[in-house]
C-alpha positions as CSV (number, residue, x, y, z in Angstrom):
1,M,134.9,38.8,93.1
2,D,131.6,38.4,94.6
3,M,129.6,41.2,95.7
4,M,130.4,41.3,99.5
5,E,134.2,41.5,98.8
6,L,133.6,44.5,96.4
7,L,131.6,46.1,99.3
8,R,134.8,45.6,101.7
9,N,137.0,46.5,99.4
10,T,135.3,50.0,98.7
11,N,136.8,53.1,100.4
12,W,133.6,54.6,102.1
13,W,135.0,57.8,103.3
14,A,136.2,58.9,100.1
15,I,132.7,58.3,98.3
16,V,131.1,60.4,101.5
17,F,133.5,63.1,101.1
18,Y,132.8,63.3,97.3
19,I,128.9,63.3,97.8
20,F,129.3,66.0,100.3
21,C,131.3,68.0,98.2
22,A,128.7,67.5,95.5
23,I,125.8,68.6,97.8
24,T,127.7,71.8,98.7
25,L,128.3,72.9,95.1
26,I,124.7,72.4,94.5
27,Q,124.0,74.5,97.5
28,L,126.5,77.3,96.7
29,F,125.5,77.6,92.9
30,Y,121.7,77.8,94.5
31,Y,122.7,80.7,96.8
32,W,124.8,82.3,93.7
33,F,121.8,82.3,91.5
34,F,119.3,83.5,93.7
35,F,120.8,85.7,95.9
36,R,123.3,87.7,93.1
37,H,121.3,90.6,92.8
38,L,121.8,91.6,96.3
39,A,125.6,92.0,95.9
40,F,124.9,94.7,93.6
41,Y,122.0,96.1,94.9
42,K,121.7,100.4,95.1
43,E,119.5,102.0,97.2
44,G,117.3,104.3,95.7
45,N,117.5,108.3,96.5
46,K,115.1,108.7,99.7
47,E,114.8,112.5,98.8
48,K,112.9,111.6,95.5
49,S,110.4,109.5,97.1
50,Q,106.9,111.6,97.3
51,Q,106.0,112.2,100.7
52,H,102.0,112.4,101.3
53,P,100.6,115.1,102.9
54,V,99.4,114.6,106.9
55,S,96.4,115.9,108.6
56,I,96.6,116.0,112.6
57,I,92.8,116.0,113.8
58,I,92.3,117.3,117.5
59,C,89.4,117.1,119.2
60,A,89.1,119.5,122.1
61,R,86.3,120.3,124.5
62,D,87.0,122.1,127.6
63,E,91.0,121.4,127.3
64,A,92.7,124.8,127.5
65,N,95.0,124.0,130.2
66,N,96.3,121.0,128.1
67,L,96.0,123.0,124.9
68,V,98.5,125.3,126.2
69,K,101.1,122.7,127.6
70,N,100.5,119.9,124.8
71,F,99.6,122.0,121.7
72,P,102.9,123.9,120.6
73,G,104.6,120.3,120.4
74,V,101.9,119.3,117.7
75,L,102.1,122.6,116.0
76,V,106.2,122.5,115.7
77,Q,106.7,119.3,114.3
78,T,108.8,118.8,111.3
79,Y,107.6,116.8,108.2
80,P,109.2,116.6,105.1
81,S,106.1,117.3,103.2
82,T,103.1,119.5,104.1
83,H,101.0,119.0,107.3
84,E,97.7,120.6,108.5
85,V,96.5,120.6,112.4
86,I,92.7,120.3,112.6
87,V,91.2,121.4,116.0
88,I,87.6,120.7,116.6
89,N,86.5,122.8,119.5
90,H,83.0,121.0,120.4
91,N,81.0,122.9,122.7
92,S,83.8,124.2,125.3
93,Q,82.5,126.3,128.0
94,D,86.2,127.4,129.1
95,E,88.7,130.0,126.5
96,T,89.7,127.2,124.7
97,R,88.2,128.8,121.2
98,Y,90.0,131.8,122.2
99,L,93.3,130.0,122.7
100,L,92.9,128.3,119.5
101,E,92.3,131.6,117.9
102,E,95.8,133.0,119.3
103,F,97.3,129.6,117.7
104,K,96.0,130.0,114.4
105,K,97.6,133.9,114.1
106,T,101.1,132.1,114.3
107,F,100.3,129.1,112.4
108,K,99.5,129.0,109.3
109,G,98.3,125.0,108.9
110,L,95.9,125.4,111.6
111,H,92.3,124.9,110.9
112,L,89.9,125.5,113.4
113,V,86.1,123.9,113.3
114,N,83.6,125.2,116.1
115,L,80.8,123.4,116.6
116,E,78.0,124.9,118.9
117,Q,75.4,122.0,119.6
118,E,75.3,118.7,120.3
119,A,74.9,116.0,117.7
120,K,71.7,114.1,119.0
121,G,72.2,110.4,119.4
122,I,76.1,110.6,118.6
123,P,77.6,110.6,122.3
124,G,81.5,111.5,123.1
125,K,83.9,112.3,120.2
126,K,82.6,110.3,117.4
127,Y,80.5,113.5,115.9
128,P,83.7,115.7,116.2
129,L,86.0,113.4,114.8
130,S,83.6,112.8,111.7
131,I,83.4,116.7,111.2
132,G,86.9,116.8,111.2
133,I,87.7,114.2,108.4
134,K,85.0,115.9,106.1
């Protein structure tokens, strides 16, 4: 029997089928080996995870009207851990200072910093923010 006759008599569909089955089994074993731990995964208790405290820093300069509208929403936030609100009153000319003092009476986590003078060479909110972060 020569080689050509052997090639003609071979059932190629059976060989292709067995190769396909072998590759499929190898792939299934691969998936099982690397992903089996996901089937038994248990989610940890989220209540036991430690929450970090949060500080909210707000710079206010002549913002009494905006504080009346928006500041109560900042104060009543619910956060699982402690949070504080730091407001830097940056040389306000309106009633911002008095308004913040009234808010401080009702919210214990409110800290006020009153800046009376401008920082030389530092324009805008950069100086009050750096004071609030300290």
